[in-house]
C-alpha positions in Angstrom: -5.6 -7.2 5.8 -8.0 -6.9 8.7 -9.9 -9.8 10.3 -13.5 -9.0 11.5 -16.1 -11.3 13.0 -19.9 -11.0 12.4 -20.6 -12.4 16.0 -19.4 -11.6 19.5 -18.0 -8.3 20.8 -17.0 -7.2 17.2 -20.4 -7.7 15.7 -21.3 -4.0 15.9 -18.2 -2.9 14.3 -18.4 -5.5 11.6 -21.9 -4.4 10.7 -20.6 -0.6 10.3 -17.8 -1.8 8.0 -20.3 -3.7 6.0 -22.8 -1.0 5.8 -20.1 1.4 4.5 -18.9 -1.2 1.9 -22.5 -1.5 0.7 -22.5 2.1 -0.1 -19.1 2.2 -1.8 -18.7 3.7 -5.2 -19.7 7.2 -6.3 -18.5 9.3 -3.4 -15.1 9.9 -4.6 -16.5 11.4 -7.9 -17.5 14.5 -6.0 -13.9 15.3 -5.3 -12.8 15.3 -9.1 -16.1 16.5 -10.7 -15.3 20.2 -10.8 -12.1 19.6 -12.8 -13.8 17.0 -15.0 -16.6 19.2 -15.7 -14.3 22.0 -16.8 -12.3 19.8 -19.1 -15.5 18.2 -20.7 -17.0 21.8 -21.3 -13.8 23.0 -22.9 -13.6 20.1 -25.2 -17.2 20.4 -26.1 -16.8 24.2 -26.8 -13.3 24.4 -28.4 -12.9 20.8 -30.0 -9.5 20.0 -31.3 -7.9 23.1 -29.8 -8.8 21.9 -26.2 -8.1 18.3 -26.8 -4.6 18.9 -28.1 -4.0 21.0 -25.2 -5.1 18.4 -22.6 -3.4 15.6 -24.6 -0.1 17.6 -24.3 -0.6 18.3 -20.5 -1.8 14.9 -19.5 -0.8 12.4 -22.1 2.6 13.9 -22.9 1.6 14.3 -26.7 4.4 16.2 -28.3 4.0 19.2 -30.6 4.8 17.2 -33.7 2.9 14.0 -32.7 -0.4 13.2 -34.2 -3.3 12.1 -32.2 -4.5 9.5 -34.7 -2.4 6.4 -34.9 -1.8 5.1 -38.4 -2.4 1.6 -39.6 1.3 1.3 -40.3 2.3 2.1 -36.8 -0.2 -0.7 -35.5 1.5 -3.1 -38.2 4.8 -2.3 -37.0 3.9 -2.9 -33.5 2.5 -6.4 -34.4 5.9 -7.1 -36.2 8.1 -6.3 -33.2 6.4 -7.9 -30.3 7.6 -11.4 -29.3 6.1 -14.1 -31.5 4.8 -16.0 -28.4 2.8 -12.8 -27.4 1.3 -12.8 -30.9 0.1 -16.3 -30.2 -1.3 -15.5 -26.9 -3.1 -12.5 -28.3 -4.6 -14.5 -31.1 -5.6 -17.3 -28.7 -7.3 -14.7 -26.2 -9.0 -13.0 -29.2 -10.5 -16.4 -30.4 -11.8 -17.3 -26.8 -13.3 -13.8 -26.4 -15.0 -13.9 -29.8 -16.4 -17.3 -29.5 -17.9 -16.3 -26.0 -19.5 -13.2 -27.7 -21.0 -15.2 -30.4 -22.7 -17.5 -27.9 -24.0 -14.4 -26.1 -25.4 -12.6 -29.3 -29.3 -12.3 -29.1 -31.2 -13.7 -32.2 -34.0 -12.2 -34.2 -37.2 -14.2 -34.0 -40.8 -13.9 -34.8 -43.9 -16.1 -33.7 -47.7 -16.0 -33.6 -49.1 -15.4 -30.2 -52.5 -15.2 -31.5 -54.1 -16.1 -34.9 -53.4 -13.3 -37.1 -50.8 -11.5 -34.8 -47.0 -12.0 -35.5 -44.7 -10.5 -32.9 -40.9 -10.7 -32.6 -37.7 -8.8 -32.3 -34.9 -7.8 -34.8 -31.4 -7.3 -33.5 -29.5 -4.3 -34.9 -26.0 -2.9 -33.9 -25.2 0.4 -32.7 -23.5 2.4 -35.3 -20.6 3.7 -33.6 -18.8 3.0 -30.2 -15.8 4.4 -28.5 -13.6 1.8 -26.4 -11.5 3.3 -23.6 -8.4 1.3 -23.1 -6.3 2.5 -19.9 -2.7 2.8 -20.3 -1.4 4.0 -16.8 0.5 1.6 -14.6 0.3 -1.2 -16.9 -0.4 -1.5 -20.8 -3.8 -3.2 -21.2 -4.0 -4.9 -24.6 -6.4 -7.3 -23.0 -8.9 -4.5 -22.5 -8.8 -3.6 -26.1 -9.7 -7.2 -26.9 -12.5 -7.2 -24.3 -14.1 -4.1 -25.6 -13.6 -4.2 -29.3 -14.3 -7.8 -30.1 -17.8 -8.0 -28.7 -18.5 -4.8 -30.7 -17.2 -6.6 -33.8 -19.4 -9.6 -33.2 -22.3 -7.3 -32.7 -21.8 -5.8 -36.1 -20.7 -2.3 -35.0 -19.6 -0.6 -38.2 -17.5 2.1 -36.5 -15.3 1.2 -33.6 -13.0 3.9 -32.1 -10.3 3.2 -29.6 -8.8 5.8 -27.4 -5.7 5.3 -25.2 -3.1 7.5 -23.6 0.3 6.5 -24.5 -0.7 3.2 -25.9 2.1 0.6 -25.5 3.3 -1.5 -28.4 1.4 -4.4 -27.0 -1.9 -2.4 -27.4 -1.0 -1.2 -30.9 -0.3 -4.7 -31.9 -3.7 -5.9 -30.5 -5.4 -3.2 -32.4 -3.8 -4.4 -35.6 -4.7 -8.0 -34.8 -8.4 -6.8 -34.6 -8.1 -4.6 -37.8 -9.0 -1.4 -35.7 -9.3 1.6 -38.1 -9.4 4.4 -35.6 -7.1 4.4 -32.7 -6.1 7.7 -31.0 -3.4 8.5 -28.5 -5.5 10.4 -26.0 -7.1 9.5 -22.6 -8.6 11.0 -19.5 -11.7 13.1 -19.4 -10.7 14.9 -22.5 -10.9 11.7 -24.7 -14.3 10.8 -23.1 -15.5 14.3 -23.9 -14.4 14.0 -27.6 -16.0 10.8 -28.0 -19.2 12.1 -26.6 -19.4 15.5 -28.3 -17.2 15.0 -31.3 -14.2 17.2 -32.5 -12.8 17.7 -36.1 -10.5 14.8 -35.5 -12.7 12.5 -33.5 -16.2 12.2 -34.7 -18.8 11.6 -32.0 -19.9 8.0 -31.1 -23.2 6.6 -29.8 -21.8 4.8 -26.9 -18.7 4.7 -24.8 -17.4 1.6 -23.1 -14.4 0.5 -21.1 -12.7 1.0 -17.7 -10.7 4.0 -16.6 -9.5 5.9 -13.7 -11.6 8.1 -11.5 -11.3 11.1 -14.0 -12.6 9.0 -16.8 -15.4 7.4 -14.9 -16.4 10.9 -13.7 -16.3 12.1 -17.3 -18.5 9.2 -18.4 -21.0 10.0 -15.7 -21.1 13.7 -16.9 -21.7 12.9 -20.5 -24.1 10.0 -19.9 -27.0 12.1 -21.1 -25.5 13.0 -24.4 -23.8 9.6 -25.1 -24.7 6.2 -23.8 -22.1 4.6 -21.5 -21.8 1.0 -20.4 -21.2 1.3 -16.6 -19.4 3.5 -14.0 -16.6 1.2 -13.1 -14.5 1.9 -10.0 -11.5 0.3 -8.5 -11.1 -3.5 -8.9 -12.9 -5.9 -6.5 -12.6 -9.4 -5.5 -14.4 -11.7 -3.0 -13.4 -15.2 -2.2 -16.1 -17.2 -0.3 -14.7 -20.5 0.7 -14.8 -23.1 3.4 -12.3 -25.6 2.0 -10.1 -23.6 -0.5 -6.3 -23.6 -0.4 -4.9 -20.7 1.6 -2.1 -19.9 -0.7 -4.4 -20.0 -3.7 -7.0 -18.0 -2.1 -4.4 -15.4 -1.2 -2.8 -15.4 -4.6 -6.0 -14.4 -6.1 -6.5 -11.7 -3.6 -3.1 -10.3 -4.2 -3.5 -10.6 -8.0 -6.6 -8.3 -8.1 -5.2 -6.0 -5.4 -2.1 -5.2 -7.6 -4.5 -3.3 -10.0 -4.9 -0.2 -7.9 -4.0 1.0 -4.3 -7.9 1.4 -3.8 -8.7 -2.2 -4.9 -11.1 -4.1 -2.6 -10.1 -7.6 -1.6 -12.2 -9.7 0.8 -12.2 -13.3 2.0 -15.4 -14.6 3.5 -15.6 -17.9 5.5 -17.0 -19.4 8.7 -13.6 -20.7 9.6 -11.4 -18.6 11.8 -8.3 -20.8 11.1 -8.6 -20.5 7.4 -9.0 -16.7 7.6 -5.8 -16.5 9.5 -4.1 -18.5 7.1 -5.2 -16.6 4.2 -4.3 -13.3 6.0 -0.7 -14.7 6.6 -0.3 -15.9 2.9 -1.6 -12.6 1.6 1.1 -10.7 3.5 3.9 -12.9 2.3 2.7 -13.0 -1.2 2.4 -9.1 -1.4 5.7 -8.4 0.3 7.4 -7.3 -3.0 4.3 -5.8 -4.6 3.9 -2.3 -3.4 0.4 -1.6 -5.0 -1.1 -4.9 -3.8 0.5 -4.4 -0.3 -1.1 -0.9 0.0 -4.4 -2.2 -1.2 -4.4 -5.1 1.3 -3.4 -2.9 4.2 -5.8 -0.1 3.3 -9.0 -1.8 2.1 -9.0 -5.5 2.6 -10.8 -7.8 5.0 -11.2 -11.4 6.0 -14.8 -11.8 7.3 -15.6 -14.6 9.7 -19.4 -15.3 9.5 -21.4 -17.0 12.1 -23.0 -19.5 9.6 -22.7 -20.7 6.2 -25.9 -19.0 5.2 -24.5 -15.7 6.7 -21.3 -16.0 4.6 -23.5 -16.5 1.4 -25.9 -13.6 2.4 -22.8 -11.3 2.9 -21.4 -12.2 -0.5 -24.6 -11.2 -2.3 -25.0 -8.2 -0.2 -21.7 -6.9 -1.3 -22.2 -7.9 -4.9 -18.6 -8.1 -6.0 -17.1 -7.6 -9.3 -15.1 -11.0 -9.2 -16.3 -13.8 -7.0 -14.6 -17.3 -6.3 -16.6 -20.0 -4.7 -15.8 -23.7 -3.9 -18.0 -25.7 -6.2 -20.5 -25.6 -9.0 -23.3 -26.2 -6.5 -22.5 -22.8 -4.9 -24.0 -21.1 -8.1 -27.4 -21.9 -6.7 -27.0 -19.2 -4.0 -25.1 -16.6 -6.0 -27.5 -13.8 -7.1 -25.2 -10.6 -7.3 -21.7 -10.9 -8.8 -20.0 -9.6 -12.0 -18.2 -13.0 -12.8 -17.9 -16.1 -10.8 -14.9 -18.5 -10.8 -15.6 -22.0 -9.6 -13.0 -24.2 -7.6 -9.3 -24.1 -6.9 -8.2 -24.5 -10.5 -10.1 -21.3 -11.6 -7.5 -18.6 -11.0 -9.1 -15.3 -11.3 -6.5 -13.8 -13.6 -7.7 -16.3 -16.3 -10.8 -14.3 -16.5 -8.8 -11.1 -17.0 -7.3 -12.5 -20.1 -8.4 -15.7 -21.9 -11.5 -17.6 -20.6 -13.8 -15.6 -22.9 -16.3 -13.7 -20.7 -15.5 -10.1 -20.5 -13.4 -8.6 -17.7 -15.0 -5.2 -17.9 -17.3 -5.8 -15.0 -19.6 -3.9 -12.6 -18.0 -2.5 -9.4 -19.3 -0.6 -6.4 -22.1 -2.8 -5.8 -23.6 -2.4 -9.3 -23.5 -6.2 -9.8 -26.9 -6.0 -8.0 -28.4 -4.8 -11.2 -26.2 -5.8 -14.1 -23.6 -8.1 -15.3 -20.3 -7.5 -17.3 -19.8 -5.9 -20.5 -21.2 -8.2 -23.3 -22.1 -8.3 -26.9 -25.6 -7.2 -25.6 -24.1 -3.6 -25.0 -23.6 -3.1 -28.6 -26.9 -4.0 -30.1 -30.5 -2.7 -30.1 -33.5 -5.1 -29.8 -36.2 -3.8 -31.9 -39.7 -5.3 -31.4 -41.9 -6.0 -34.4 -45.8 -6.6 -34.4 -48.1 -7.3 -37.4 -51.8 -7.7 -37.2 -54.4 -8.9 -39.8 -57.9 -8.1 -39.7 -59.0 -11.2 -37.6 -56.4 -10.3 -34.9 -57.4 -6.7 -34.6 -61.0 -7.9 -34.3 -60.1 -10.3 -31.5 -57.7 -8.1 -29.5 -58.8 -4.6 -30.5 -61.8 -4.2 -28.3 -59.6 -5.1 -25.2 -57.2 -2.5 -26.1 -59.9 0.1 -26.7 -61.2 -0.6 -23.1 -57.7 -0.1 -21.7 -57.2 3.2 -23.8 -60.5 4.6 -22.5 -59.6 3.7 -18.9 -56.7 5.8 -19.4 -58.5 8.7 -21.0 -56.6 8.5 -24.2 -59.4 8.9 -26.6 -57.2 9.2 -29.7 -55.7 5.8 -28.9 -59.2 4.2 -28.8 -60.1 6.1 -32.0 -57.0 4.7 -33.9 -58.1 1.2 -33.1 -61.7 1.9 -33.9 -60.7 3.1 -37.3 -59.3 -0.5 -38.0 -62.7 -1.9 -36.9 -64.4 0.3 -39.6 -61.8 -0.8 -42.3 -62.5 -4.4 -41.4 -66.2 -4.0 -41.4 -66.0 -2.2 -45.0 -63.6 -4.9 -46.3 -66.1 -7.6 -45.2 -69.0 -5.8 -46.8 -66.9 -5.5 -50.1 -66.0 -9.1 -50.1 -69.7 -10.1 -49.7 -70.6 -7.9 -52.6 -67.9 -9.5 -54.7 -68.8 -12.9 -53.8 -72.6 -12.2 -54.8 -71.4 -10.7 -58.1 -69.3 -13.8 -58.7 -72.3 -16.0 -58.0 -74.6 -14.0 -60.3 
């Protein structure tokens, strides 16, 4: 873990490093795109034949193994896992579900002008695909984080793909009542979800994290099938003036163990605290090869000149995970995927059980969006209803705008309602006179 200062002799070098970090994400895709493009094209063209070939090559699928996992296999996995893990999965699922329900947007309508009712109706996406990685570690938590918000949103068809899914992942699928689970991963799984094969029918949107090949495939199919985001290696920033060095380092090491390319950064104005955190991170990662590699390769302790600069740098880097000292710090946070407040809020709690989603924007994408949520699985359909009085009041303004844009048919469609309104008023007056006579 390197220490850099934003002032003094190292200021220029620090700015170069920060400028590079701002542009992180995306560059690595170019290296794998040719291979991924070929895989996606083959699955789109040859369907199951290509899917089975790649599943055998990359996922270790045997000749006699089926791609689709049966409900019985999921149930068996639930039965064999440790009872305490079953309780933990149920607890995590309940927390995630409760949070997603609070996030769920509501249908509403109101009258903004007499005779005009406007509003929105909320409808779920029809079919989604959830990608659950299963590389270095089984990730049943990712299945919970991707499938539960879809269930809360009301998605009718939820498809899960995961290469070599562990019993814990199968058990999580059983807990949620997942009907479609396939033992495939990588770019070929993304292609199958996006374009469909005889075995895996296409979906409308793909969500969930994955390795570089998975992310590159999501990028390629994004024009044919909606995606949530392009997620890169895990990121963490801790911005602190008074945190405990051991606890700060523990969170840095925890996120660093996800991936040798993970980014772990500590930002402070205190040189002494930065040195202590570096020492603790080195000690705590000694027996964790992946975390040690990530810390050596990518990680920084940044000593800022002022508190304002430390905060500005944090937002500038827009981290996936961010830890701050106190609730008051939320006032200056503008770009982060998920924020953890105070020394008790260990970042791994958010990976599993807090409730907010752990599928979060990386590579600086936190500047423009938050993490995966129930909102990723619904459509907001707007509604408007006029009566004659409202079209008479607002229509002339709309006609003027349409004519200013040269859209004469727009204006004509509105004027047609004026004539209808006038005709109805004439008819109503005639009816009234007849009634009086």
